[in-house]
VOLUMLO-78034 format. One record per residue (C-alpha): x, y, z; residue in one letter. Coordinates in steps of 0.02 Angstrom, whole numbers, plus 50000, padded with zeros to 5 digits. Each point is the difference from the previous one (the first is absolute). Layout:
% residues N
<X = X, Y = Y, Z = Z, residu = A> .
...
END
This chain:
% residues 447
<X = 50247, Y = 57216, Z = 50344, residu = G> .
<X = 50186, Y = 50018, Z = 50020, residu = R> .
<X = 50041, Y = 49821, Z = 49951, residu = G> .
<X = 49906, Y = 50006, Z = 49836, residu = V> .
<X = 50078, Y = 50167, Z = 49955, residu = G> .
<X = 50172, Y = 49933, Z = 50031, residu = R> .
<X = 49958, Y = 49847, Z = 49893, residu = W> .
<X = 49966, Y = 50100, Z = 49841, residu = W> .
<X = 50156, Y = 50109, Z = 50024, residu = R> .
<X = 50121, Y = 49851, Z = 50008, residu = C> .
<X = 50165, Y = 50031, Z = 49909, residu = P> .
<X = 50073, Y = 49883, Z = 49868, residu = E> .
<X = 49842, Y = 49899, Z = 49992, residu = G> .
<X = 50021, Y = 49922, Z = 50174, residu = R> .
<X = 49868, Y = 50023, Z = 50138, residu = P> .
<X = 50072, Y = 50113, Z = 50136, residu = R> .
<X = 49878, Y = 49916, Z = 50119, residu = A> .
<X = 50106, Y = 49844, Z = 49985, residu = L> .
<X = 50158, Y = 50095, Z = 50046, residu = M> .
<X = 49959, Y = 50130, Z = 50132, residu = S> .
<X = 49814, Y = 50007, Z = 50037, residu = A> .
<X = 49937, Y = 49955, Z = 50175, residu = P> .
<X = 49935, Y = 49827, Z = 50031, residu = S> .
<X = 49832, Y = 49959, Z = 49924, residu = L> .
<X = 49936, Y = 49950, Z = 50170, residu = R> .
<X = 50016, Y = 50183, Z = 50061, residu = S> .
<X = 49898, Y = 50066, Z = 49852, residu = R> .
<X = 49813, Y = 50012, Z = 49983, residu = P> .
<X = 49927, Y = 49839, Z = 49924, residu = K> .
<X = 49950, Y = 50084, Z = 49836, residu = R> .
<X = 50178, Y = 50065, Z = 49975, residu = H> .
<X = 50074, Y = 49830, Z = 50038, residu = A> .
<X = 49882, Y = 49913, Z = 49878, residu = A> .
<X = 50046, Y = 50121, Z = 49860, residu = A> .
<X = 50186, Y = 49978, Z = 50027, residu = E> .
<X = 49982, Y = 49811, Z = 50012, residu = G> .
<X = 49904, Y = 49994, Z = 49836, residu = L> .
<X = 50131, Y = 50108, Z = 49916, residu = G> .
<X = 50142, Y = 49888, Z = 50059, residu = V> .
<X = 49910, Y = 49845, Z = 49936, residu = A> .
<X = 49968, Y = 50080, Z = 49830, residu = L> .
<X = 50181, Y = 50056, Z = 49984, residu = A> .
<X = 50064, Y = 49827, Z = 50044, residu = A> .
<X = 49883, Y = 49918, Z = 49875, residu = A> .
<X = 50054, Y = 50120, Z = 49864, residu = A> .
<X = 50183, Y = 49964, Z = 50035, residu = A> .
<X = 49970, Y = 49813, Z = 49989, residu = V> .
<X = 49908, Y = 50019, Z = 49834, residu = L> .
<X = 50137, Y = 50110, Z = 49930, residu = L> .
<X = 50135, Y = 49877, Z = 50052, residu = R> .
<X = 49902, Y = 49857, Z = 49924, residu = G> .
<X = 49976, Y = 50089, Z = 49835, residu = A> .
<X = 50182, Y = 50050, Z = 49996, residu = S> .
<X = 50057, Y = 49822, Z = 50034, residu = G> .
<X = 49886, Y = 49926, Z = 49866, residu = A> .
<X = 50067, Y = 50121, Z = 49872, residu = A> .
<X = 50173, Y = 49925, Z = 50025, residu = E> .
<X = 49939, Y = 49834, Z = 49928, residu = E> .
<X = 50032, Y = 49969, Z = 49816, residu = W> .
<X = 49887, Y = 49902, Z = 49885, residu = V> .
<X = 50075, Y = 49825, Z = 49994, residu = A> .
<X = 49923, Y = 49932, Z = 49839, residu = D> .
<X = 50027, Y = 50071, Z = 49826, residu = A> .
<X = 49824, Y = 49956, Z = 49940, residu = D> .
<X = 49924, Y = 50085, Z = 50153, residu = E> .
<X = 50103, Y = 50156, Z = 49969, residu = Q> .
<X = 49939, Y = 50005, Z = 49820, residu = D> .
<X = 49820, Y = 49993, Z = 50060, residu = Q> .
<X = 50030, Y = 50142, Z = 50123, residu = L> .
<X = 50090, Y = 50108, Z = 49872, residu = C> .
<X = 49853, Y = 49977, Z = 49881, residu = A> .
<X = 49905, Y = 50123, Z = 50111, residu = R> .
<X = 50092, Y = 50139, Z = 49906, residu = W> .
<X = 49972, Y = 49919, Z = 49830, residu = G> .
<X = 49942, Y = 50163, Z = 49920, residu = D> .
<X = 50120, Y = 50121, Z = 50085, residu = N> .
<X = 50186, Y = 49999, Z = 49961, residu = C> .
<X = 50042, Y = 50131, Z = 50131, residu = T> .
<X = 49905, Y = 49909, Z = 50136, residu = G> .
<X = 50077, Y = 49834, Z = 49947, residu = C> .
<X = 50180, Y = 50060, Z = 50008, residu = T> .
<X = 49971, Y = 50099, Z = 50161, residu = S> .
<X = 49916, Y = 49862, Z = 50099, residu = A> .
<X = 50102, Y = 49940, Z = 50148, residu = A> .
<X = 49871, Y = 49911, Z = 50107, residu = E> .
<X = 49819, Y = 49946, Z = 49995, residu = T> .
<X = 49873, Y = 49911, Z = 50111, residu = P> .
<X = 49992, Y = 49812, Z = 49977, residu = N> .
<X = 49898, Y = 49878, Z = 50105, residu = K> .
<X = 49983, Y = 50119, Z = 50147, residu = G> .
<X = 50180, Y = 50059, Z = 50007, residu = R> .
<X = 50113, Y = 50123, Z = 49911, residu = M> .
<X = 50131, Y = 49922, Z = 49887, residu = V> .
<X = 50144, Y = 50076, Z = 49902, residu = K> .
<X = 50014, Y = 49971, Z = 49814, residu = L> .
<X = 50087, Y = 50065, Z = 49845, residu = R> .
<X = 49906, Y = 50022, Z = 49836, residu = C> .
<X = 50052, Y = 50044, Z = 49823, residu = Q> .
<X = 49906, Y = 50063, Z = 49850, residu = W> .
<X = 50017, Y = 49883, Z = 49850, residu = A> .
<X = 49961, Y = 50108, Z = 49850, residu = V> .
<X = 49888, Y = 49916, Z = 49872, residu = G> .
<X = 50053, Y = 49956, Z = 49824, residu = A> .
<X = 49905, Y = 50025, Z = 49839, residu = A> .
<X = 49962, Y = 49851, Z = 49890, residu = S> .
<X = 50126, Y = 49950, Z = 49869, residu = G> .
<X = 50038, Y = 49860, Z = 49878, residu = I> .
<X = 49957, Y = 49840, Z = 50092, residu = G> .
<X = 49984, Y = 50095, Z = 50164, residu = R> .
<X = 49835, Y = 50050, Z = 50084, residu = P> .
<X = 49979, Y = 50165, Z = 50089, residu = A> .
<X = 50044, Y = 49998, Z = 50185, residu = V> .
<X = 49918, Y = 50126, Z = 50119, residu = P> .
<X = 50096, Y = 50098, Z = 50131, residu = S> .
<X = 49996, Y = 49927, Z = 50176, residu = A> .
<X = 50061, Y = 50031, Z = 50177, residu = C> .
<X = 50095, Y = 49845, Z = 50054, residu = I> .
<X = 50118, Y = 49956, Z = 50142, residu = G> .
<X = 50187, Y = 50020, Z = 49993, residu = R> .
<X = 50105, Y = 49844, Z = 50037, residu = P> .
<X = 50008, Y = 49956, Z = 50184, residu = L> .
<X = 50168, Y = 49911, Z = 49985, residu = G> .
<X = 50044, Y = 49874, Z = 49865, residu = D> .
<X = 49928, Y = 50089, Z = 49847, residu = A> .
<X = 50026, Y = 49863, Z = 49870, residu = T> .
<X = 49945, Y = 49868, Z = 50126, residu = G> .
<X = 49837, Y = 50093, Z = 50031, residu = E> .
<X = 49972, Y = 50019, Z = 49814, residu = M> .
<X = 50035, Y = 49814, Z = 49973, residu = S> .
<X = 49866, Y = 49959, Z = 50129, residu = E> .
<X = 49881, Y = 50115, Z = 49905, residu = W> .
<X = 50043, Y = 49915, Z = 49834, residu = I> .
<X = 49972, Y = 49828, Z = 50080, residu = K> .
<X = 49819, Y = 50050, Z = 50038, residu = K> .
<X = 49971, Y = 50042, Z = 49817, residu = H> .
<X = 50082, Y = 49849, Z = 49918, residu = T> .
<X = 49988, Y = 49810, Z = 50000, residu = G> .
<X = 50002, Y = 49848, Z = 49887, residu = I> .
<X = 49874, Y = 49910, Z = 49890, residu = I> .
<X = 50019, Y = 49832, Z = 49914, residu = L> .
<X = 50018, Y = 50025, Z = 49813, residu = D> .
<X = 50006, Y = 49830, Z = 49915, residu = G> .
<X = 50058, Y = 49920, Z = 50162, residu = G> .
<X = 50144, Y = 50124, Z = 50022, residu = Q> .
<X = 49997, Y = 50137, Z = 50133, residu = P> .
<X = 49995, Y = 50172, Z = 49920, residu = E> .
<X = 50006, Y = 50166, Z = 50090, residu = Q> .
<X = 49864, Y = 50133, Z = 49991, residu = Y> .
<X = 50008, Y = 50182, Z = 50059, residu = N> .
<X = 49860, Y = 50117, Z = 50055, residu = H> .
<X = 50119, Y = 50148, Z = 50011, residu = A> .
<X = 50109, Y = 50092, Z = 49876, residu = A> .
<X = 50165, Y = 50094, Z = 50025, residu = P> .
<X = 50033, Y = 50181, Z = 49957, residu = G> .
<X = 50099, Y = 50156, Z = 50043, residu = C> .
<X = 49908, Y = 50136, Z = 50099, residu = R> .
<X = 50050, Y = 50164, Z = 50078, residu = L> .
<X = 49999, Y = 49990, Z = 50190, residu = L> .
<X = 49976, Y = 50159, Z = 50103, residu = L> .
<X = 50050, Y = 49995, Z = 50183, residu = R> .
<X = 50003, Y = 50186, Z = 50043, residu = A> .
<X = 49847, Y = 50115, Z = 49997, residu = P> .
<X = 50093, Y = 50142, Z = 49914, residu = E> .
<X = 50013, Y = 49893, Z = 49842, residu = K> .
<X = 49813, Y = 49974, Z = 49983, residu = C> .
<X = 49965, Y = 50169, Z = 49921, residu = Q> .
<X = 50105, Y = 49967, Z = 49845, residu = A> .
<X = 50008, Y = 49811, Z = 49980, residu = D> .
<X = 49843, Y = 49920, Z = 50073, residu = A> .
<X = 49911, Y = 49991, Z = 49832, residu = S> .
<X = 50033, Y = 49853, Z = 49881, residu = P> .
<X = 50022, Y = 50129, Z = 49861, residu = S> .
<X = 50147, Y = 50087, Z = 50085, residu = S> .
<X = 50166, Y = 49993, Z = 49909, residu = A> .
<X = 50088, Y = 49898, Z = 50133, residu = R> .
<X = 49857, Y = 49876, Z = 50015, residu = A> .
<X = 49994, Y = 49974, Z = 49812, residu = V> .
<X = 50189, Y = 49977, Z = 49988, residu = A> .
<X = 50000, Y = 49870, Z = 50139, residu = C> .
<X = 49851, Y = 49902, Z = 49931, residu = A> .
<X = 50081, Y = 49994, Z = 49828, residu = A> .
<X = 50143, Y = 49889, Z = 50061, residu = A> .
<X = 50002, Y = 49814, Z = 49962, residu = E> .
<X = 49902, Y = 49908, Z = 50137, residu = P> .
<X = 50154, Y = 49922, Z = 50078, residu = R> .
<X = 50074, Y = 50037, Z = 50170, residu = C> .
<X = 50172, Y = 50061, Z = 49939, residu = P> .
<X = 49919, Y = 50109, Z = 49866, residu = S> .
<X = 49894, Y = 50088, Z = 50131, residu = C> .
<X = 50145, Y = 50026, Z = 50120, residu = M> .
<X = 50110, Y = 50088, Z = 49872, residu = V> .
<X = 49865, Y = 50135, Z = 49980, residu = R> .
<X = 50042, Y = 50068, Z = 50172, residu = G> .
<X = 49954, Y = 49976, Z = 50184, residu = P> .
<X = 49819, Y = 50054, Z = 49974, residu = D> .
<X = 49965, Y = 49874, Z = 49861, residu = C> .
<X = 49948, Y = 49837, Z = 50079, residu = G> .
<X = 49972, Y = 49824, Z = 49938, residu = F> .
<X = 49818, Y = 49956, Z = 50037, residu = C> .
<X = 49875, Y = 49862, Z = 49981, residu = G> .
<X = 49820, Y = 50042, Z = 49959, residu = A> .
<X = 49857, Y = 49878, Z = 50014, residu = R> .
<X = 49930, Y = 49960, Z = 49828, residu = S> .
<X = 49863, Y = 49877, Z = 50050, residu = V> .
<X = 49879, Y = 50044, Z = 50138, residu = F> .
<X = 49905, Y = 49879, Z = 50110, residu = G> .
<X = 50044, Y = 49838, Z = 50086, residu = G> .
<X = 50112, Y = 49978, Z = 50151, residu = D> .
<X = 50111, Y = 50147, Z = 49952, residu = D> .
<X = 49859, Y = 50128, Z = 50001, residu = A> .
<X = 50037, Y = 50054, Z = 50179, residu = S> .
<X = 50184, Y = 50036, Z = 49960, residu = V> .
<X = 50057, Y = 50172, Z = 49944, residu = A> .
<X = 49989, Y = 50028, Z = 49813, residu = S> .
<X = 50182, Y = 50058, Z = 49989, residu = S> .
<X = 50168, Y = 49968, Z = 50085, residu = R> .
<X = 50164, Y = 50088, Z = 49956, residu = C> .
<X = 50187, Y = 50005, Z = 50036, residu = V> .
<X = 50121, Y = 50142, Z = 49962, residu = A> .
<X = 50185, Y = 50043, Z = 50016, residu = Q> .
<X = 49985, Y = 50071, Z = 50178, residu = P> .
<X = 49934, Y = 49831, Z = 50057, residu = D> .
<X = 50160, Y = 49908, Z = 49953, residu = D> .
<X = 50065, Y = 49889, Z = 50142, residu = T> .
<X = 50111, Y = 49873, Z = 49908, residu = F> .
<X = 50107, Y = 50106, Z = 49884, residu = G> .
<X = 49874, Y = 49976, Z = 49860, residu = D> .
<X = 49824, Y = 50070, Z = 50010, residu = A> .
<X = 49939, Y = 49854, Z = 49892, residu = C> .
<X = 50079, Y = 49861, Z = 50106, residu = A> .
<X = 49886, Y = 49877, Z = 50091, residu = V> .
<X = 50041, Y = 49888, Z = 50148, residu = R> .
<X = 49937, Y = 49822, Z = 50020, residu = C> .
<X = 50083, Y = 49945, Z = 50162, residu = K> .
<X = 49862, Y = 49962, Z = 50125, residu = G> .
<X = 49867, Y = 50047, Z = 49870, residu = K> .
<X = 49999, Y = 49845, Z = 49890, residu = E> .
<X = 49810, Y = 49986, Z = 50009, residu = R> .
<X = 49983, Y = 50166, Z = 49908, residu = T> .
<X = 50077, Y = 49926, Z = 49843, residu = F> .
<X = 49911, Y = 49831, Z = 50005, residu = D> .
<X = 49848, Y = 50020, Z = 49888, residu = L> .
<X = 49936, Y = 49822, Z = 50023, residu = S> .
<X = 49854, Y = 50063, Z = 50104, residu = G> .
<X = 50000, Y = 49844, Z = 50107, residu = G> .
<X = 49993, Y = 49882, Z = 49851, residu = G> .
<X = 50097, Y = 49837, Z = 50009, residu = V> .
<X = 49991, Y = 49934, Z = 49821, residu = L> .
<X = 50079, Y = 50150, Z = 49914, residu = S> .
<X = 50079, Y = 50164, Z = 50047, residu = G> .
<X = 50109, Y = 50147, Z = 49954, residu = L> .
<X = 50138, Y = 50089, Z = 50094, residu = V> .
<X = 50057, Y = 50169, Z = 49933, residu = E> .
<X = 50135, Y = 50101, Z = 50085, residu = Y> .
<X = 49988, Y = 50145, Z = 49991, residu = P> .
<X = 49821, Y = 50033, Z = 49948, residu = L> .
<X = 49991, Y = 50113, Z = 49847, residu = W> .
<X = 50176, Y = 49950, Z = 49953, residu = R> .
<X = 49952, Y = 50032, Z = 49818, residu = K> .
<X = 49958, Y = 50180, Z = 50050, residu = H> .
<X = 50172, Y = 50041, Z = 50069, residu = G> .
<X = 50000, Y = 49936, Z = 50180, residu = F> .
<X = 50161, Y = 49908, Z = 50046, residu = V> .
<X = 50048, Y = 49890, Z = 50146, residu = Y> .
<X = 50098, Y = 50079, Z = 50143, residu = A> .
<X = 50177, Y = 49953, Z = 50050, residu = Y> .
<X = 50040, Y = 49882, Z = 50144, residu = G> .
<X = 49843, Y = 49893, Z = 49986, residu = Q> .
<X = 49977, Y = 49817, Z = 50051, residu = Q> .
<X = 49823, Y = 49937, Z = 49971, residu = C> .
<X = 49919, Y = 49827, Z = 49990, residu = T> .
<X = 49841, Y = 49931, Z = 49921, residu = W> .
<X = 49925, Y = 49824, Z = 49997, residu = Q> .
<X = 49925, Y = 49936, Z = 49836, residu = L> .
<X = 49871, Y = 49861, Z = 50004, residu = G> .
<X = 49930, Y = 49888, Z = 50136, residu = G> .
<X = 50070, Y = 49849, Z = 50090, residu = S> .
<X = 50044, Y = 49856, Z = 49886, residu = G> .
<X = 49967, Y = 49996, Z = 49815, residu = G> .
<X = 50095, Y = 50104, Z = 49873, residu = T> .
<X = 50018, Y = 50181, Z = 49944, residu = V> .
<X = 50026, Y = 50060, Z = 49822, residu = S> .
<X = 50009, Y = 50174, Z = 49925, residu = G> .
<X = 50126, Y = 50133, Z = 49951, residu = N> .
<X = 50096, Y = 50147, Z = 50071, residu = V> .
<X = 50025, Y = 50160, Z = 49900, residu = Q> .
<X = 50141, Y = 50103, Z = 50074, residu = H> .
<X = 50104, Y = 50157, Z = 49984, residu = D> .
<X = 50140, Y = 49989, Z = 50128, residu = L> .
<X = 50155, Y = 50104, Z = 50027, residu = A> .
<X = 50171, Y = 49920, Z = 50013, residu = R> .
<X = 50028, Y = 49904, Z = 50163, residu = Y> .
<X = 49813, Y = 50000, Z = 50038, residu = D> .
<X = 49916, Y = 49830, Z = 49988, residu = A> .
<X = 49848, Y = 49888, Z = 50021, residu = L> .
<X = 50019, Y = 49829, Z = 50083, residu = H> .
<X = 49878, Y = 49858, Z = 49960, residu = L> .
<X = 49997, Y = 49851, Z = 50117, residu = M> .
<X = 49888, Y = 49847, Z = 49993, residu = E> .
<X = 49919, Y = 49921, Z = 50152, residu = A> .
<X = 50114, Y = 49872, Z = 50085, residu = G> .
<X = 50151, Y = 50049, Z = 49896, residu = N> .
<X = 50095, Y = 50135, Z = 50094, residu = S> .
<X = 50158, Y = 49968, Z = 49899, residu = L> .
<X = 49918, Y = 50013, Z = 49829, residu = G> .
<X = 49992, Y = 50191, Z = 49988, residu = V> .
<X = 49982, Y = 50077, Z = 49828, residu = E> .
<X = 50065, Y = 50180, Z = 49985, residu = T> .
<X = 49921, Y = 50125, Z = 49880, residu = V> .
<X = 50109, Y = 50151, Z = 49966, residu = G> .
<X = 50022, Y = 50142, Z = 49878, residu = S> .
<X = 50072, Y = 49884, Z = 49866, residu = M> .
<X = 49872, Y = 49859, Z = 50019, residu = S> .
<X = 49880, Y = 49954, Z = 49861, residu = V> .
<X = 49842, Y = 50106, Z = 50004, residu = N> .
<X = 49869, Y = 49942, Z = 50036, residu = P> .
<X = 50057, Y = 49857, Z = 50110, residu = K> .
<X = 49890, Y = 49847, Z = 49977, residu = Q> .
<X = 49947, Y = 49895, Z = 50151, residu = L> .
<X = 49947, Y = 49821, Z = 49962, residu = V> .
<X = 49928, Y = 49878, Z = 50127, residu = G> .
<X = 50092, Y = 50062, Z = 50155, residu = L> .
<X = 49962, Y = 49915, Z = 50166, residu = A> .
<X = 49881, Y = 50112, Z = 50096, residu = A> .
<X = 50008, Y = 50113, Z = 50092, residu = P> .
<X = 50135, Y = 50095, Z = 49906, residu = V> .
<X = 50095, Y = 50132, Z = 50099, residu = T> .
<X = 50037, Y = 50160, Z = 49903, residu = L> .
<X = 50129, Y = 50115, Z = 50079, residu = R> .
<X = 50059, Y = 50170, Z = 49939, residu = F> .
<X = 50163, Y = 50085, Z = 50046, residu = F> .
<X = 50063, Y = 50174, Z = 49952, residu = S> .
<X = 50165, Y = 50083, Z = 50046, residu = D> .
<X = 50035, Y = 50182, Z = 50035, residu = G> .
<X = 50061, Y = 50052, Z = 49828, residu = A> .
<X = 49869, Y = 50007, Z = 49863, residu = Y> .
<X = 49813, Y = 49972, Z = 49981, residu = E> .
<X = 49896, Y = 49931, Z = 49858, residu = A> .
<X = 49818, Y = 49963, Z = 49955, residu = A> .
<X = 49988, Y = 49836, Z = 50098, residu = G> .
<X = 49900, Y = 49845, Z = 49949, residu = F> .
<X = 49829, Y = 49925, Z = 49968, residu = T> .
<X = 49973, Y = 49816, Z = 50045, residu = A> .
<X = 49847, Y = 49909, Z = 49933, residu = R> .
<X = 49966, Y = 49825, Z = 50067, residu = W> .
<X = 49874, Y = 49859, Z = 49992, residu = D> .
<X = 49984, Y = 49867, Z = 50134, residu = Y> .
<X = 49954, Y = 49817, Z = 49966, residu = S> .
<X = 49948, Y = 49908, Z = 50160, residu = P> .
<X = 50067, Y = 49823, Z = 50025, residu = P> .
<X = 49894, Y = 49854, Z = 49940, residu = A> .
<X = 49906, Y = 49905, Z = 50136, residu = S> .
<X = 50113, Y = 49876, Z = 50088, residu = G> .
<X = 50159, Y = 50054, Z = 49910, residu = S> .
<X = 50146, Y = 50103, Z = 50061, residu = S> .
<X = 50061, Y = 50157, Z = 49918, residu = S> .
<X = 50113, Y = 49976, Z = 49851, residu = S> .
<X = 50157, Y = 50096, Z = 49964, residu = S> .
<X = 50014, Y = 50109, Z = 49847, residu = G> .
<X = 50127, Y = 50103, Z = 49910, residu = S> .
<X = 50063, Y = 50178, Z = 49987, residu = I> .
<X = 50054, Y = 50066, Z = 49831, residu = T> .
<X = 50169, Y = 50086, Z = 50028, residu = P> .
<X = 50070, Y = 50144, Z = 49900, residu = S> .
<X = 50076, Y = 49888, Z = 49866, residu = S> .
<X = 49830, Y = 49924, Z = 49959, residu = G> .
<X = 50054, Y = 49826, Z = 50056, residu = E> .
<X = 49876, Y = 49912, Z = 50113, residu = T> .
<X = 50076, Y = 49940, Z = 50162, residu = V> .
<X = 49903, Y = 49861, Z = 50088, residu = S> .
<X = 49984, Y = 50021, Z = 50187, residu = V> .
<X = 49970, Y = 49845, Z = 50110, residu = G> .
<X = 49937, Y = 49833, Z = 49929, residu = G> .
<X = 50032, Y = 49815, Z = 50054, residu = N> .
<X = 50147, Y = 49904, Z = 49924, residu = F> .
<X = 49924, Y = 49829, Z = 50033, residu = F> .
<X = 49823, Y = 50044, Z = 49946, residu = E> .
<X = 49935, Y = 49858, Z = 49887, residu = G> .
<X = 50154, Y = 49889, Z = 50034, residu = N> .
<X = 49931, Y = 49877, Z = 50129, residu = G> .
<X = 50089, Y = 49847, Z = 49922, residu = Q> .
<X = 50170, Y = 50080, Z = 50025, residu = I> .
<X = 49961, Y = 50027, Z = 50184, residu = L> .
<X = 49950, Y = 49815, Z = 50022, residu = I> .
<X = 50160, Y = 49934, Z = 49918, residu = I> .
<X = 50112, Y = 50113, Z = 50103, residu = V> .
<X = 49913, Y = 49948, Z = 50161, residu = A> .
<X = 50020, Y = 49814, Z = 49957, residu = A> .
<X = 50186, Y = 50017, Z = 49965, residu = L> .
<X = 50028, Y = 50092, Z = 50164, residu = L> .
<X = 49906, Y = 49863, Z = 50095, residu = G> .
<X = 50107, Y = 49861, Z = 49923, residu = C> .
<X = 50161, Y = 50090, Z = 50045, residu = L> .
<X = 49945, Y = 50022, Z = 50179, residu = V> .
<X = 49953, Y = 49814, Z = 50013, residu = L> .
<X = 50166, Y = 49937, Z = 49929, residu = V> .
<X = 50098, Y = 50117, Z = 50114, residu = A> .
<X = 49906, Y = 49933, Z = 50152, residu = A> .
<X = 50031, Y = 49818, Z = 49952, residu = I> .
<X = 50185, Y = 50034, Z = 49972, residu = G> .
<X = 50017, Y = 50085, Z = 50170, residu = C> .
<X = 49917, Y = 49853, Z = 50088, residu = I> .
<X = 50113, Y = 49874, Z = 49909, residu = A> .
<X = 50159, Y = 50095, Z = 50042, residu = M> .
<X = 49950, Y = 50012, Z = 50183, residu = D> .
<X = 49970, Y = 49811, Z = 50012, residu = C> .
<X = 50167, Y = 49963, Z = 49918, residu = V> .
<X = 50093, Y = 50114, Z = 50120, residu = R> .
<X = 49921, Y = 49916, Z = 50153, residu = R> .
<X = 50035, Y = 49822, Z = 49936, residu = Y> .
<X = 50178, Y = 50048, Z = 49960, residu = R> .
<X = 50032, Y = 50068, Z = 50176, residu = R> .
<X = 49934, Y = 49840, Z = 50082, residu = R> .
<X = 50099, Y = 49879, Z = 49893, residu = S> .
<X = 50161, Y = 50090, Z = 49962, residu = V> .
<X = 50088, Y = 49937, Z = 50152, residu = S> .
<X = 49961, Y = 49816, Z = 49958, residu = G> .
<X = 50035, Y = 50019, Z = 49814, residu = M> .
<X = 50176, Y = 50063, Z = 50031, residu = R> .
<X = 50039, Y = 49828, Z = 50076, residu = D> .
<X = 49925, Y = 49913, Z = 49845, residu = N> .
<X = 50072, Y = 50070, Z = 49836, residu = P> .
<X = 49879, Y = 49903, Z = 49891, residu = A> .
<X = 49849, Y = 50072, Z = 50088, residu = A> .
<X = 50073, Y = 50176, Z = 49987, residu = W> .
<X = 50021, Y = 49983, Z = 49811, residu = V> .
<X = 49822, Y = 49933, Z = 49983, residu = F> .
<X = 49923, Y = 50145, Z = 50103, residu = A> .
<X = 50097, Y = 50131, Z = 49905, residu = T> .
<X = 49943, Y = 49934, Z = 49831, residu = S> .
<X = 49819, Y = 49991, Z = 50062, residu = T> .
<X = 50001, Y = 50182, Z = 50058, residu = I> .
<X = 50074, Y = 50057, Z = 49835, residu = A> .
<X = 49868, Y = 49905, Z = 49902, residu = A> .
<X = 49858, Y = 50076, Z = 50104, residu = A> .
<X = 50067, Y = 50176, Z = 49976, residu = A> .
<X = 50017, Y = 49973, Z = 49812, residu = S> .
<X = 49821, Y = 49938, Z = 49990, residu = T> .
<X = 49932, Y = 50151, Z = 50097, residu = A> .
<X = 50096, Y = 50121, Z = 49888, residu = A> .
<X = 49934, Y = 49916, Z = 49842, residu = A> .
<X = 49822, Y = 50009, Z = 50064, residu = A> .
<X = 50018, Y = 50186, Z = 50040, residu = A> .
<X = 50070, Y = 50035, Z = 49826, residu = T> .
<X = 49857, Y = 49906, Z = 49917, residu = A> .
<X = 49869, Y = 50093, Z = 50100, residu = A> .
<X = 50077, Y = 50169, Z = 49956, residu = A> .
END
């Protein structure tokens, strides 16, 4: 019929029946049904297209999730570096992947296979620190907390454009070999160029970290703090607390992998609590701080007794019997960065029925400064003698006041009569003087 013919000849993809065709009510029923079905299908298709387009505008929010999605192109460098979106949980999400070229085995270094991993979503060193936290922790070695690592650092060539895959995707390519040959430290990788990244590769498989991506990297283009190896701690203190929920011992390291070239960022103010409530904390702090950057140590209940650890302080700083919990605060200015600190601590709970005791902090000179303590502890006899003397003085002063008041009243009543009798006046005056002399002598003897 005419309506159907006009439907299939619509210009610009829009049904002419919707713009200029006669009303469906004036058409035969079969024509109206066909046009109605076509309109419904077109509307449904438009809704689906809009939904798919809107979902594709959503970025992956979690770095681990992006790594899992990028792993879909784990054997294809071109597909990895070209991927812009992928289905995830019933919706289209946007993502950015990079090809981390593998590295051959070397002296003390196992071989690392190539992998398609996610590019940083924002804070590159922060995301890598979170990844490191999932591969490290502490164990008690002879009663002291010691750190273990299930990942190893290294330099790897990172490809982020598909046109580079043809020449450099293989671990045996010249650029990949040159990058992997650098010392496994963040600054050493960065000086090899923007495509040479500092990466962590899982060295032990299994356990809680098995679901996390096997590699995580940072590179020069990811720099957000003026130094591609700088790590922030403000608001992320839990990332650098490796205690794992333990209360008897713990370890705080900021930044993680400080021995592999990571440094703390400028303008940081971060706080950690060491130990439980009551009892004491002992341990040590190893530090590498720039000038004007500092650590503050403060015991519980002693807000004025702050010990400052700076660039010139003894290293390591020993902590002996500090009242728990101990507050550890870090401050950095905007000038220079350094490798940060590692604080190891052990907590001794208070004995049953006793209060927490105060301890000492060993300052830079090595002299032990006692904090707190009771001056009169063990001197009960001195307290008794002082109290007795004070009581005697109060009693003598009260008696003297009463005597003087009685004398003044008697004198006022009899002064008028005594003035008419000189002998009585002389007798009263001598009596008052004798009473005052006696009271003074008694007060002197009591004192």
